[in-house]
C-alpha positions in Angstrom: -6.1 -32.8 -2.5 -6.6 -32.0 -6.2 -10.1 -30.9 -5.5 -8.9 -28.6 -2.7 -6.3 -27.1 -5.0 -8.8 -26.5 -7.8 -11.3 -24.9 -5.4 -8.5 -22.7 -4.0 -7.5 -21.5 -7.4 -11.1 -20.9 -8.4 -11.5 -18.7 -5.3 -8.2 -16.9 -6.0 -9.3 -16.1 -9.6 -12.6 -14.7 -8.2 -10.7 -12.5 -5.7 -8.4 -11.3 -8.5 -11.5 -10.5 -10.6 -12.8 -8.3 -7.8 -9.9 -5.8 -8.3 -11.4 -2.7 -9.9 -9.4 -1.5 -12.9 -10.4 2.1 -12.5 -9.3 2.2 -8.9 -5.9 0.8 -9.7 -5.6 3.5 -12.4 -6.4 6.0 -9.8 -3.6 4.7 -7.6 -1.2 4.9 -10.5 -2.2 8.5 -10.9 -1.6 9.3 -7.2 1.9 7.7 -7.4 2.6 9.6 -10.7 1.7 12.9 -9.0 3.8 12.0 -6.0 6.8 11.3 -8.3 6.3 14.5 -10.2 6.0 16.6 -7.1 8.9 14.8 -5.3 6.6 13.7 -2.5 7.5 10.9 0.0 5.5 7.6 -0.1 5.2 5.7 3.1 4.1 2.0 3.0 3.4 -0.3 5.9 1.4 -3.3 7.1 1.5 -6.2 9.6 2.6 -9.8 9.0 2.2 -10.8 5.4 1.2 -7.3 4.6 4.5 -6.0 6.1 6.3 -8.4 3.7 4.2 -7.0 0.8 5.1 -3.5 1.9 8.8 -4.2 1.8 8.5 -6.0 -1.6 6.5 -3.1 -3.1 8.9 -0.5 -1.8 11.8 -2.5 -3.4 10.0 -2.7 -6.8 8.9 0.9 -6.8 12.1 2.3 -5.4 14.4 0.3 -7.7 12.7 -1.2 -10.7 10.2 1.6 -11.4 12.8 4.3 -10.6 15.4 2.8 -12.8 13.0 3.2 -15.8 12.2 6.9 -15.0 15.6 8.3 -14.4 14.5 10.0 -11.2 13.8 8.1 -8.1 10.6 7.5 -6.3 10.9 8.7 -2.7 9.5 5.6 -1.1 10.0 4.0 2.3 8.6 1.0 4.1 8.0 1.8 7.8 8.3 -1.9 8.6 12.0 -2.1 7.8 13.6 -0.2 10.7 13.5 -2.9 13.4 15.2 -0.8 16.1 12.8 2.1 15.6 9.7 -0.2 15.4 10.8 -2.0 18.6 11.7 1.2 20.4 8.3 2.7 19.7 6.5 -0.5 20.5 8.4 -1.0 23.8 8.4 2.6 25.0 4.9 3.6 23.9 2.6 0.9 22.5 2.5 -1.4 19.4 -0.2 0.8 18.0 2.3 3.6 17.8 5.0 1.9 15.6 3.9 3.6 12.4 2.4 6.9 13.6 5.6 7.5 15.5 7.6 7.3 12.3 5.2 9.4 10.3 5.4 12.2 13.0 9.2 12.4 12.2 9.1 12.1 8.4 5.7 13.0 6.9 4.8 16.3 5.3 1.4 17.5 4.0 0.9 16.1 0.5 3.0 13.0 1.0 1.4 9.6 0.4 0.6 6.8 2.9 -0.2 3.4 1.5 -1.2 0.6 3.9 -2.4 -3.0 3.4 -4.6 -5.0 5.8 -6.8 -8.0 5.3 -9.0 -7.1 8.3 -8.8 -3.3 7.8 -8.9 -2.9 11.6 -5.3 -3.2 12.8 -5.0 -0.6 15.5 -1.5 0.5 14.5 -2.6 1.0 10.9 -5.8 2.8 11.8 -4.0 5.1 14.1 -1.4 6.0 11.5 -3.9 6.6 8.7 -6.1 8.7 11.0 -3.1 10.8 11.8 -2.2 11.1 8.1 -5.7 12.2 7.2 -5.6 14.9 9.9 -2.2 16.1 8.6 -3.2 16.4 4.9 -1.4 13.4 3.5 -2.9 11.4 0.7 -4.1 8.0 2.0 -4.5 4.7 0.3 -5.8 1.4 1.9 -5.8 -2.0 0.3 -8.2 -4.2 2.4 -10.1 -7.4 2.4 -13.8 -8.1 2.2 -14.5 -7.1 5.8 -13.4 -3.5 4.9 -12.8 -2.4 8.5 -12.0 1.1 9.8 -9.4 1.7 7.1 -12.0 1.6 4.4 -13.8 4.4 6.1 -10.7 6.5 6.8 -8.6 6.3 3.6 -9.1 8.6 0.6 -8.5 5.8 -1.9 -9.6 2.3 -1.0 -9.5 -1.0 -2.9 -11.5 -3.8 -1.3 -10.7 -7.4 -2.3 -14.0 -9.3 -2.2 -12.6 -12.2 0.0 -11.7 -12.6 3.7 -9.1 -15.4 3.2 -5.7 -14.0 4.3 -3.6 -15.7 1.7 -5.9 -14.8 -1.2 -6.3 -11.2 -0.1 -2.6 -10.8 0.5 -1.9 -12.3 -3.0 -4.3 -9.8 -4.5 -2.7 -6.9 -2.7 0.7 -7.9 -4.0 -0.8 -8.2 -7.4 -2.0 -4.6 -7.2 1.4 -3.5 -6.0 3.0 -5.2 -9.0 0.5 -3.4 -11.3 1.5 -0.1 -9.7 5.2 -0.8 -10.2 5.0 -2.3 -13.7 2.9 0.6 -14.9 6.0 2.7 -14.6 8.4 -0.1 -15.6 6.6 -1.0 -18.8 5.0 2.4 -19.6 7.5 4.9 -18.2 6.1 7.7 -20.4 3.0 7.9 -18.2 5.1 9.4 -15.4 5.7 12.5 -17.4 2.1 13.0 -18.7 0.0 15.9 -17.2 -2.6 13.3 -16.1 -3.4 9.7 -16.9 -6.2 9.2 -19.4 
């Protein structure tokens, strides 16, 4: 068991090392612009990525916003169970996120999705709609990249395909995005990040 744990941790460190610093800085800039412009940020995923979406929205909506004095307008599309189940039941499961974006989203808003495979039909359909309606699009994906890596404007690929390791890295990126504003709140008011 000790060898398995050590091997897992080695692989986790390698996955973390694959996170491109410049790309994370680019995401911080996108969120900074959204905050300055009062844009809505929509976050969503499936399974563990749905939990990461909810966690991220809590940290950005509360923790980061507390430090800035003005709130991030951020919403997890995973968290309205009655709406998700109505869309899934009445239309199709692949419509559970696009259906909500059609009600809420405006051009210039931001969509951020997380997917290890990058190919979940409900995520692909929502991001495709967002691109066609002039939203900013962000995808955090695993090593297989999938359709999301081709669709989204900003993409971070974790160089691993293990669900646990990739999801941990995605949450690490989400914490970086939130703590950038918690620990460096002055960056939110700058004209652009250096």
